[in-house]
PASEBA-1860 file (N, C-alpha, C; in nm, 3 decimals):
! residues 159
1> XXXXXXXX> 0.085/-0.118/0.000/0.000/0.000/0.000/0.089/0.123/0.000 ~ 0.051/0.220/-0.082/0.129/0.342/-0.092/0.108/0.429/0.032 ~ 0.217/0.486/0.084/0.200/0.578/0.198/0.135/0.709/0.152 ~ 0.060/0.769/0.242/-0.004/0.897/0.211/0.073/1.009/0.279 ~ 0.063/1.126/0.224/0.119/1.245/0.286/0.008/1.307/0.370 ~ 0.034/1.321/0.499/-0.067/1.377/0.589/-0.116/1.512/0.540 ~ -0.023/1.594/0.492/-0.060/1.728/0.446/-0.155/1.723/0.327 ~ -0.130/1.630/0.234/-0.216/1.621/0.116/-0.359/1.586/0.154
9> XXXXXXXX> -0.373/1.488/0.241/-0.508/1.446/0.282/-0.573/1.556/0.365 ~ -0.497/1.620/0.453/-0.552/1.729/0.535/-0.605/1.842/0.446 ~ -0.533/1.873/0.340/-0.579/1.977/0.247/-0.710/1.936/0.180 ~ -0.723/1.809/0.145/-0.850/1.761/0.087/-0.963/1.776/0.189 ~ -0.937/1.737/0.313/-1.040/1.744/0.415/-1.081/1.888/0.444 ~ -0.988/1.980/0.428/-1.018/2.121/0.454/-1.115/2.177/0.350 ~ -1.125/2.112/0.236/-1.211/2.160/0.127/-1.337/2.075/0.111 ~ -1.365/1.989/0.205/-1.478/1.898/0.191/-1.609/1.975/0.186
17> XXXXXXXX> -1.700/1.926/0.102/-1.830/1.991/0.086/-1.942/1.889/0.111 ~ -2.056/1.940/0.154/-2.174/1.854/0.168/-2.205/1.790/0.034 ~ -2.247/1.666/0.038/-2.287/1.598/-0.084/-2.173/1.533/-0.160 ~ -2.055/1.536/-0.102/-1.938/1.475/-0.165/-1.876/1.374/-0.070 ~ -1.817/1.270/-0.127/-1.739/1.173/-0.051/-1.602/1.163/-0.116 ~ -1.502/1.135/-0.036/-1.366/1.117/-0.086/-1.319/0.978/-0.049 ~ -1.246/0.919/-0.143/-1.195/0.784/-0.124/-1.047/0.779/-0.157 ~ -0.976/0.700/-0.080/-0.835/0.674/-0.104/-0.823/0.538/-0.173
25> XXXXXXXX> -0.757/0.535/-0.288/-0.734/0.410/-0.359/-0.605/0.349/-0.306 ~ -0.617/0.234/-0.242/-0.503/0.168/-0.179/-0.397/0.126/-0.280 ~ -0.438/0.096/-0.402/-0.343/0.049/-0.504/-0.265/0.164/-0.568 ~ -0.335/0.272/-0.598/-0.272/0.382/-0.671/-0.227/0.496/-0.582 ~ -0.286/0.507/-0.461/-0.256/0.618/-0.373/-0.333/0.744/-0.410 ~ -0.419/0.735/-0.511/-0.496/0.850/-0.559/-0.618/0.873/-0.471 ~ -0.653/0.999/-0.454/-0.775/1.036/-0.383/-0.879/1.072/-0.487 ~ -0.995/1.010/-0.476/-1.105/1.035/-0.568/-1.217/1.103/-0.493
33> XXXXXXXX> -1.265/1.213/-0.549/-1.378/1.285/-0.493/-1.498/1.260/-0.582 ~ -1.608/1.222/-0.522/-1.727/1.192/-0.601/-1.852/1.240/-0.528 ~ -1.945/1.293/-0.605/-2.070/1.338/-0.546/-2.154/1.218/-0.506 ~ -2.224/1.233/-0.395/-2.310/1.127/-0.344/-2.414/1.089/-0.451 ~ -2.461/1.186/-0.525/-2.558/1.162/-0.632/-2.508/1.057/-0.730 ~ -2.380/1.067/-0.769/-2.325/0.973/-0.867/-2.296/0.837/-0.804 ~ -2.268/0.835/-0.675/-2.255/0.707/-0.606/-2.389/0.633/-0.607 ~ -2.496/0.708/-0.588/-2.630/0.648/-0.592/-2.661/0.592/-0.730
41> XXXXXXXX> -2.627/0.667/-0.834/-2.647/0.619/-0.970/-2.565/0.492/-0.993 ~ -2.441/0.493/-0.946/-2.353/0.377/-0.964/-2.409/0.254/-0.892 ~ -2.462/0.273/-0.773/-2.517/0.160/-0.697/-2.638/0.100/-0.766 ~ -2.717/0.183/-0.834/-2.839/0.138/-0.900/-2.814/0.089/-1.043 ~ -2.696/0.115/-1.096/-2.671/0.088/-1.238/-2.652/-0.061/-1.266 ~ -2.680/-0.096/-1.389/-2.656/-0.230/-1.442/-2.549/-0.218/-1.548 ~ -2.485/-0.328/-1.580/-2.373/-0.326/-1.674/-2.413/-0.268/-1.810 ~ -2.536/-0.292/-1.853/-2.580/-0.248/-1.986/-2.635/-0.105/-1.987
49> XXXXXXXX> -2.636/-0.037/-1.873/-2.690/0.099/-1.868/-2.613/0.192/-1.960 ~ -2.689/0.282/-2.022/-2.633/0.381/-2.114/-2.637/0.517/-2.045 ~ -2.521/0.576/-2.029/-2.512/0.706/-1.962/-2.490/0.820/-2.060 ~ -2.517/0.795/-2.188/-2.491/0.897/-2.291/-2.579/1.021/-2.276 ~ -2.686/1.011/-2.200/-2.772/1.127/-2.177/-2.712/1.227/-2.079 ~ -2.603/1.189/-2.016/-2.534/1.277/-1.923/-2.423/1.353/-1.996 ~ -2.387/1.470/-1.943/-2.271/1.542/-1.995/-2.147/1.455/-1.979 ~ -2.043/1.485/-2.057/-1.921/1.405/-2.055/-1.859/1.400/-1.915
57> XXXXXXXX> -1.854/1.514/-1.847/-1.794/1.516/-1.713/-1.876/1.432/-1.615 ~ -2.010/1.429/-1.634/-2.092/1.347/-1.547/-2.070/1.198/-1.575 ~ -2.052/1.164/-1.701/-2.023/1.025/-1.737/-1.894/0.979/-1.670 ~ -1.794/1.066/-1.670/-1.667/1.032/-1.605/-1.686/1.016/-1.454 ~ -1.767/1.103/-1.395/-1.794/1.093/-1.251/-1.867/0.963/-1.218 ~ -1.961/0.926/-1.303/-2.035/0.801/-1.282/-1.941/0.682/-1.296 ~ -1.851/0.687/-1.394/-1.753/0.578/-1.412/-1.664/0.565/-1.288 ~ -1.621/0.677/-1.233/-1.541/0.673/-1.110/-1.622/0.612/-0.996
65> XXXXXXXX> -1.747/0.652/-0.985/-1.834/0.600/-0.879/-1.856/0.449/-0.897 ~ -1.875/0.406/-1.020/-1.892/0.263/-1.048/-1.766/0.187/-1.008 ~ -1.650/0.244/-1.040/-1.524/0.179/-1.002/-1.514/0.164/-0.850 ~ -1.556/0.267/-0.777/-1.553/0.260/-0.630/-1.647/0.151/-0.580 ~ -1.765/0.143/-0.636/-1.863/0.043/-0.594/-1.816/-0.098/-0.629 ~ -1.769/-0.116/-0.753/-1.729/-0.250/-0.799/-1.598/-0.299/-0.738 ~ -1.512/-0.207/-0.699/-1.382/-0.243/-0.643/-1.367/-0.187/-0.502 ~ -1.470/-0.205/-0.424/-1.474/-0.143/-0.291/-1.357/-0.183/-0.202
73> XXXXXXXX> -1.298/-0.300/-0.224/-1.183/-0.341/-0.144/-1.058/-0.259/-0.174 ~ -1.057/-0.192/-0.289/-0.943/-0.108/-0.327/-0.953/0.033/-0.268 ~ -1.068/0.068/-0.214/-1.092/0.205/-0.169/-1.123/0.210/-0.020 ~ -1.079/0.319/0.040/-1.114/0.348/0.179/-1.171/0.489/0.182 ~ -1.292/0.503/0.238/-1.354/0.635/0.246/-1.276/0.722/0.344 ~ -1.248/0.844/0.303/-1.184/0.941/0.391/-1.288/0.997/0.487 ~ -1.242/1.052/0.598/-1.338/1.116/0.690/-1.417/1.223/0.617 ~ -1.544/1.237/0.654/-1.626/1.342/0.594/-1.657/1.448/0.700
81> XXXXXXXX> -1.745/1.542/0.664/-1.772/1.654/0.755/-1.830/1.606/0.889 ~ -1.895/1.490/0.890/-1.951/1.438/1.014/-1.843/1.378/1.103 ~ -1.738/1.327/1.041/-1.626/1.271/1.116/-1.534/1.381/1.169 ~ -1.531/1.492/1.100/-1.436/1.599/1.132/-1.486/1.688/1.246 ~ -1.612/1.720/1.251/-1.671/1.803/1.356/-1.599/1.938/1.368 ~ -1.611/2.018/1.264/-1.542/2.147/1.264/-1.582/2.233/1.384 ~ -1.707/2.223/1.428/-1.748/2.300/1.545/-1.663/2.263/1.666 ~ -1.636/2.135/1.684/-1.553/2.092/1.797/-1.411/2.146/1.785
89> XXXXXXXX> -1.362/2.152/1.663/-1.228/2.209/1.642/-1.230/2.357/1.679 ~ -1.335/2.428/1.638/-1.347/2.570/1.674/-1.353/2.585/1.826 ~ -1.430/2.501/1.890/-1.445/2.507/2.036/-1.311/2.481/2.105 ~ -1.239/2.380/2.060/-1.108/2.350/2.117/-1.012/2.467/2.098 ~ -1.020/2.531/1.981/-0.935/2.648/1.955/-0.967/2.759/2.055 ~ -1.096/2.784/2.076/-1.136/2.889/2.171/-1.079/2.861/2.309 ~ -1.088/2.736/2.353/-1.038/2.700/2.486/-0.886/2.704/2.493 ~ -0.821/2.696/2.378/-0.674/2.698/2.377/-0.617/2.839/2.395
97> XXXXXXXX> -0.701/2.939/2.382/-0.657/3.078/2.397/-0.635/3.107/2.545 ~ -0.513/3.145/2.579/-0.478/3.165/2.720/-0.535/3.293/2.779 ~ -0.551/3.397/2.698/-0.609/3.522/2.744/-0.756/3.495/2.780 ~ -0.787/3.500/2.909/-0.921/3.462/2.957/-1.032/3.547/2.897 ~ -1.007/3.675/2.884/-1.109/3.765/2.829/-1.136/3.731/2.682 ~ -1.030/3.709/2.606/-1.044/3.673/2.465/-1.107/3.534/2.452 ~ -1.065/3.444/2.539/-1.122/3.310/2.542/-1.274/3.318/2.560 ~ -1.320/3.397/2.653/-1.464/3.413/2.679/-1.535/3.474/2.558
105> XXXXXXXX> -1.475/3.574/2.495/-1.537/3.636/2.377/-1.553/3.534/2.265 ~ -1.450/3.452/2.245/-1.457/3.352/2.138/-1.560/3.245/2.171 ~ -1.564/3.203/2.296/-1.663/3.102/2.335/-1.805/3.155/2.318 ~ -1.825/3.281/2.349/-1.957/3.342/2.328/-1.990/3.352/2.179 ~ -1.890/3.377/2.099/-1.912/3.391/1.954/-1.962/3.262/1.892 ~ -1.922/3.148/1.947/-1.961/3.021/1.885/-2.084/2.958/1.947 ~ -2.150/3.031/2.036/-2.271/2.974/2.096/-2.394/3.021/2.018 ~ -2.483/2.928/1.995/-2.610/2.962/1.930/-2.602/2.963/1.778
113> XXXXXXXX> -2.711/3.007/1.723/-2.726/3.013/1.578/-2.631/3.116/1.517 ~ -2.574/3.084/1.402/-2.482/3.175/1.335/-2.340/3.167/1.389 ~ -2.309/3.060/1.460/-2.179/3.047/1.527/-2.063/3.053/1.428 ~ -2.076/2.988/1.314/-1.964/2.984/1.218/-1.934/3.124/1.164 ~ -2.038/3.200/1.134/-2.020/3.336/1.083/-1.958/3.426/1.191 ~ -2.010/3.418/1.313/-1.956/3.500/1.421/-1.812/3.462/1.452 ~ -1.782/3.332/1.445/-1.645/3.286/1.470/-1.551/3.345/1.365 ~ -1.591/3.337/1.240/-1.507/3.392/1.133/-1.486/3.543/1.154
121> XXXXXXXX> -1.592/3.614/1.188/-1.580/3.758/1.214/-1.485/3.785/1.332 ~ -1.494/3.702/1.436/-1.407/3.719/1.552/-1.261/3.694/1.517 ~ -1.236/3.597/1.430/-1.098/3.568/1.388/-1.038/3.691/1.320 ~ -1.119/3.758/1.240/-1.072/3.879/1.171/-1.056/3.993/1.271 ~ -1.157/4.014/1.354/-1.157/4.125/1.450/-1.038/4.118/1.545 ~ -1.005/3.998/1.594/-0.897/3.983/1.692/-0.765/3.938/1.629 ~ -0.760/3.945/1.496/-0.638/3.913/1.422/-0.585/3.773/1.458 ~ -0.676/3.676/1.457/-0.641/3.539/1.493/-0.650/3.443/1.373
129> XXXXXXXX> -0.668/3.498/1.254/-0.687/3.410/1.137/-0.572/3.312/1.119 ~ -0.450/3.362/1.124/-0.334/3.273/1.104/-0.329/3.165/1.212 ~ -0.353/3.206/1.335/-0.353/3.110/1.445/-0.462/3.006/1.428 ~ -0.581/3.052/1.387/-0.693/2.959/1.367/-0.661/2.859/1.256 ~ -0.614/2.908/1.142/-0.589/2.817/1.030/-0.478/2.717/1.062 ~ -0.378/2.760/1.136/-0.271/2.669/1.177/-0.327/2.563/1.273 ~ -0.411/2.606/1.367/-0.471/2.513/1.462/-0.562/2.414/1.390 ~ -0.644/2.465/1.301/-0.736/2.378/1.226/-0.658/2.277/1.142
137> XXXXXXXX> -0.554/2.324/1.077/-0.473/2.236/0.992/-0.408/2.125/1.075 ~ -0.356/2.159/1.192/-0.297/2.057/1.278/-0.404/1.958/1.328 ~ -0.523/2.008/1.352/-0.633/1.920/1.393/-0.670/1.824/1.280 ~ -0.673/1.874/1.158/-0.703/1.789/1.043/-0.593/1.686/1.022 ~ -0.469/1.727/1.041/-0.358/1.632/1.029/-0.371/1.520/1.133 ~ -0.415/1.554/1.253/-0.435/1.453/1.358/-0.547/1.357/1.318 ~ -0.654/1.410/1.263/-0.764/1.325/1.215/-0.714/1.230/1.107 ~ -0.632/1.282/1.015/-0.576/1.199/0.908/-0.484/1.092/0.967
145> XXXXXXXX> -0.402/1.131/1.062/-0.311/1.035/1.124/-0.390/0.923/1.192 ~ -0.496/0.957/1.263/-0.580/0.856/1.328/-0.647/0.767/1.223 ~ -0.692/0.828/1.113/-0.753/0.753/1.004/-0.653/0.654/0.945 ~ -0.529/0.700/0.926/-0.424/0.612/0.873/-0.399/0.495/0.968 ~ -0.388/0.524/1.095/-0.365/0.417/1.194/-0.478/0.316/1.191 ~ -0.601/0.365/1.191/-0.718/0.278/1.193/-0.723/0.188/1.070 ~ -0.683/0.242/0.955/-0.690/0.169/0.828/-0.557/0.104/0.788 ~ -0.460/0.107/0.879/-0.328/0.047/0.852/-0.264/0.102/0.725
153> XXXXXXX> -0.271/0.233/0.710/-0.211/0.299/0.594/-0.084/0.371/0.639 ~ 0.027/0.341/0.575/0.150/0.414/0.611/0.139/0.560/0.569 ~ 0.204/0.648/0.645/0.197/0.790/0.612/0.334/0.853/0.620 ~ 0.340/0.966/0.551/0.460/1.049/0.552/0.419/1.177/0.623 ~ 0.484/1.210/0.734/0.438/1.323/0.815/0.456/1.460/0.749 ~ 0.563/1.481/0.678/0.595/1.615/0.626/0.518/1.652/0.501 ~ 0.559/1.764/0.445/0.493/1.815/0.325/0.531/1.737/0.203
END
């Protein structure tokens, strides 16, 4: 099995979107991103199905999804937004701030509805963007490292 670069997978996880799944191909080391919609089509498809009614890029996406379904032993699903819990990462970041007054302001910013927007505004207001992105990136790297351990995938720690 090819080793993965923690940074490469962390960057993929940082860009994850609703409605998408990412898979690691154990044989090639390639990461494949596919929309859940096309995975559903692939699961329902038969060998004789004609996908010519789809745009070319959609046909390619369906083919990738079919490959994932048909060769599921070659693929491992990467963590998704539900596995990552970005809110928890934000909360941990807030608690990591040693300045008690700033810590309280950040904790208040993430409570209730609109927490993500208020958190982003607070990062800008208190000039913490660089600190936040570094913290988030390290958290994602830890998630990737745990994922690698769980799936017995060798990894390369550096860039």
